[in-house]
N, C-alpha and C positions, 0 to 999 in steps of 0.2 A: 600841668608841667607849664613853667613860663622861663624863657631866658631874654633877660633884659640888657641889651647892649645899650651903650652910650658913651660918650666921649668923643664924637666925631666933631669937625668943623672944619675951619678954613685957617691954613696957615701959608707963610711962603714957602719957596724951596729952601732947604735945608734947616727947617723948623722942626720941632718935635709936636707929638701929641701921645695922647695916651689913651686907649680904650677899655672899658670895663664890660664885662659878661656876667651879671649876677643871675644864677640858677635858684629857681624853687621846684619844689616837686620832684626832684632827681636824687639819687645815691651819687652826690656829687664827688664824693672821695673813692668812687668806683667807676669815675666816667673820664674818658679821655675827651679833653677839650681843644677844638680847633678853630681857628681865626682863617676865614674865606675872604674873597674879595672878588667884586665884579665890576668891571670899568665899562664904559659906554659902549654898546657894540662887541663886546667881549664876552667870553663863557667864564664862568664862574671858575675861580683858580685857587687851591690851597696854599695859604700863606706860612700858616705855622700851627704846630702840633705840641700840646705837652700831655704826656700820659699821667694816669693816678698815681704813677710813683715819681712824676717830678721831669721825666725824660723829655727835653724840648727837640724839634727838628724844625727846620726851616726850608723855603722855597730858596733857589739859589739867588732870585733877586733881591732878597730882602736880607739875607745872611749880613750879619756884623751890624746891622742897621736896627733890626726890628728885636725885641725881646719880648718871650712869652712867659707867663708865669701864674700861679693859682695861689689861693688863699683856701685852703678847705675849711677853714673855719667861717668864711664868709660866704662859702660858697659862689666864689668869685673867680673868674679867669681874667687876667691883664694881658694887653699888648702894646708895650710901649714901642712909639714909631719914632727915632730919630735919623735927622740927616734924609728928611722927606724929599723925595723928587715929585716933578710934575705927573711921572710915570704912577704914581702911587696913588693918585686920583682914583677913587672908587667907590662904591657902597661896601662896607666891610659887615661880614657876617659872623655870629659864633655859631659853634655846631658842640653839642654833647653826645656823645658816644657812649651811653652807659653799659657797663659790661657786666649786662645779665644775658640769660638764656631764656628765650632768642634775645639777641642784643638789640637796644632801643636807641634811636637817632632823633635827636629835636635840634630844632632849629632856631636861633633868634632872630628878631627884626633887624633889618640894617640899620647901620648908622653911617652917614655920608662923610667921607674925608674928601676934602678938596685942597690940593697943591698947587699953588699958583707960581709960574716961573718968573 
């Protein structure tokens, strides 16, 4: 199983970035995909979730700015981040929650997003 996250980088405040998380070795279309982030000195927090059926939910801090999506043919989840703020600076991680019994959870490696004010 591998979750390959990519797309991080440095942007000025107000800019945009798009993250990708390509999965292999899992039943992608039966997996809920999540994006988390962890800022320096803080706990990891859930940013966005998209179910296998495409239902998306967001943390209040990113609503209306971030969009999570998925492409089941490419086995890839995306996080489009707009109107970035300095407080969005963090390492972003993707997670797959495969809907098997028992459920299986997998993490990708992090990708760093730095927003300069």
